[in-house]
C-alpha atoms as one frame of an Amber mdcrd trajectory, in Angstrom:
protein
  11.296  12.957 -28.764   9.774  11.440 -25.629   5.945  12.583 -25.985   4.948
  10.838 -22.780   6.921  10.962 -19.251   8.437   7.927 -17.955   6.419   7.956
 -14.808   3.150   7.690 -16.797   4.588   5.294 -19.008   5.532   3.093 -15.878
   2.034   3.081 -14.637  -0.215  -0.006 -14.996  -2.361   0.134 -17.875  -5.562
   0.508 -15.871  -4.189   3.762 -14.915  -2.897   5.280 -18.235   0.782   3.706
 -18.527   2.043   0.700 -20.536   2.784  -1.328 -17.479   6.496  -1.182 -17.889
   8.694  -1.667 -14.745  10.289   1.331 -12.756  13.351  -0.331 -11.706  13.435
   1.597  -8.405   9.878   0.640  -7.299  10.693  -3.061  -8.617  13.640  -3.025
  -6.405  11.827  -1.928  -3.231   9.104  -4.788  -4.226  11.862  -7.370  -4.241
  13.285  -5.979  -0.761   9.764  -6.492   0.471   9.734  -9.985  -0.612  13.185
 -10.656   0.977  11.716  -9.104   4.392   8.769 -11.237   3.970  10.916 -14.293
   4.159  12.807 -12.614   7.143   9.313 -12.979   8.973   9.688 -16.826   8.878
  13.039 -16.727  10.795  12.267 -13.766  12.973  14.635 -14.678  15.990  17.737
 -14.628  13.673  19.874 -11.671  14.057  19.918 -10.484  10.454  16.134 -10.941
  10.427  15.521  -8.567  13.436  17.886  -6.196  11.796  16.181  -5.866   8.607
  12.464  -6.232   9.401  12.170  -3.110  11.506  13.611  -1.022   8.467  11.746
  -2.620   5.361   8.890  -4.661   6.410   6.461  -2.418   7.921   4.393  -1.087
   4.953   1.564  -3.284   3.980   1.734  -5.615   6.880  -0.956  -5.940   9.815
  -0.988  -8.358  12.708  -3.615 -11.055  13.282  -3.868 -11.190  17.342  -4.226
 -14.600  19.071  -2.951 -14.107  22.601  -1.869 -10.289  22.246   1.554 -10.541
  23.588   3.323  -9.651  20.391   1.325  -6.726  19.453   1.461  -3.059  20.475
  -1.729  -1.776  21.547  -1.070   1.657  20.497   1.687   1.480  17.619   1.064
  -1.603  15.754  -1.511  -2.008  12.818  -4.111  -4.785  14.214  -7.451  -3.482
  14.408  -8.891  -0.755  11.464  -6.687   0.739   8.615  -4.251   2.403  11.099
  -2.370   2.158  14.397  -4.576   3.194  17.241  -2.299   6.038  18.127  -3.141
   7.891  15.234  -6.959   8.018  16.226  -6.566   9.911  19.446  -4.870  13.022
  20.941  -3.047  13.474  23.901   0.003  12.344  26.146   0.472   8.655  27.088
   2.638   7.692  30.108   5.689   5.659  29.307   3.661   2.614  30.815   0.673
   3.046  28.911   2.712   3.847  25.945   4.348   0.539  25.928   1.021  -1.814
  26.598   0.460  -4.755  24.337  -2.827  -5.832  23.460  -2.953  -8.464  26.053
  -2.527  -5.712  28.678  -5.876  -4.486  27.908  -7.676  -8.008  28.402  -9.190
  -9.551  31.082 -10.085 -13.427  30.810 -11.004 -14.338  27.296 -11.975 -11.471
  25.257 -12.923  -9.423  27.892 -11.563  -5.861  27.040 -10.998  -3.745  29.667
 -10.776  -0.028  28.377 -10.429   1.576  31.775  -6.859   0.726  31.458  -6.385
   3.161  28.914  -6.379   6.820  29.485  -7.381   8.114  25.826 -11.040   7.741
  24.437 -11.054   5.590  21.362 -14.064   6.594  18.636 -16.857   4.170  19.516
 -16.783   2.399  16.031 -13.295   1.576  16.820 -14.064  -0.107  20.276 -16.759
  -1.973  18.606 -14.180  -3.479  16.278 -11.901  -4.264  18.934 -14.693  -6.182
  21.001 -15.431  -8.283  17.916 -11.745  -9.357  18.047 -11.468 -12.872  19.709
  -8.013 -12.467  21.910  -7.092 -14.832  24.846  -3.811 -14.284  26.696  -3.560
 -17.779  27.985  -3.979 -19.165  24.382  -0.798 -20.753  23.028  -1.133 -19.731
  19.552   0.933 -16.770  18.776   0.384 -13.737  17.205   1.466 -13.383  13.458
   2.090 -10.773  10.735   0.276 -10.851   7.476   0.247  -9.178   4.089  -2.621
  -6.831   4.166  -3.043  -6.294   0.506  -3.794  -9.646  -0.858  -5.519 -11.543
   1.904  -2.436 -12.497   3.788  -0.270 -13.955   0.717   2.661 -12.034  -0.137
   2.377 -11.061  -4.037   5.379  -9.138  -5.750   2.941  -7.597  -8.088   0.917
  -5.875  -4.969   4.350  -4.879  -3.408   5.359  -3.150  -6.677   1.977  -1.587
  -6.600   2.495  -0.155  -2.868   6.282   1.052  -3.780   4.630   2.846  -6.690
   1.943   4.629  -4.490  -0.734   3.261  -6.973  -2.402   0.571  -4.557  -5.692
   2.818  -4.046  -6.178   3.947  -7.663  -5.398   0.436  -8.729  -8.418  -0.896
  -7.055 -10.815   2.265  -7.448 -10.321   3.851 -10.805  -9.436   2.497 -14.140
  -9.581   5.744 -16.280  -7.986   3.870 -19.541  -8.657   0.454 -19.350 -11.044
   0.462 -22.279  -7.979   1.248 -24.490  -6.704  -2.266 -24.330 -10.048  -3.911
 -25.059 -10.243  -2.453 -28.172  -9.966  -5.533 -30.769  -7.486  -4.081 -33.070
  -3.710  -4.330 -33.898  -1.106  -3.254 -31.192   0.150  -0.105 -33.481  -3.468
   1.388 -33.160  -3.411   0.742 -29.523  -0.315   2.800 -29.067  -1.970   5.574
 -30.890  -5.089   5.276 -29.057  -2.873   5.657 -25.798  -1.145   8.525 -27.290
  -4.472  10.313 -27.947  -5.362   9.773 -24.343  -2.227  11.401 -23.108  -2.475
  14.429 -25.532   0.720  13.453 -26.940   0.297  12.581 -30.514   3.177  15.219
 -32.339   0.471  17.196 -34.155   1.369  20.866 -34.662  -0.495  22.022 -31.861
   1.068  19.770 -29.295   4.501  20.363 -30.664   4.342  23.920 -30.323   2.832
  23.698 -26.849   6.232  22.218 -26.036   8.128  25.172 -27.481   9.104  23.474
 -30.832   9.060  25.904 -33.792   6.617  24.774 -36.462   6.562  26.285 -39.569
   2.868  27.840 -40.447   0.857  25.755 -42.673   0.040  27.333 -45.911  -2.614
  26.286 -48.434  -1.500  26.769 -52.135  -4.762  27.497 -54.338
């Protein structure tokens, strides 16, 4: 009898699981690794085909000259694309703006070129970014989850949708810090999930259990 669901077993230990790999999520992580390599050969046809489909989640742009980055639709400032912060229609021309199209000179942002008002805190964050359209250094993508370097483990966590919890909460981490043998650790883990096959647990799962009779 499986007392704990496979989805819980595949969670990281810090989140109450056993840290076993989900094959599906592991495969997604490996695909992300492949597509990270795609970025190194961005002009190749196979790279252009794959990167649009697989290599967007978990990536952001570091802006240098602003020629490669969509002002509205790419992630380059804050935690989401700017289009998600404003409401209202954009003209075809404005919708296609690159970051360099909203720059005058060196880091002189001209917000009069956009028709929708950005939140003040977002404007301040944009003004803090140094962008120069005449700079020869091109914009580049970085892996947003690990200081710019791709890590398969972080891609796996992203595929499992556990990235936020992985950093913010560790409800069962204490179990694996107990100094005892592995058998007892697994027993504590079962207790944590209320999955020890005692009478009450079995009965709650629809299993007929003979009543306990004490002879006197």
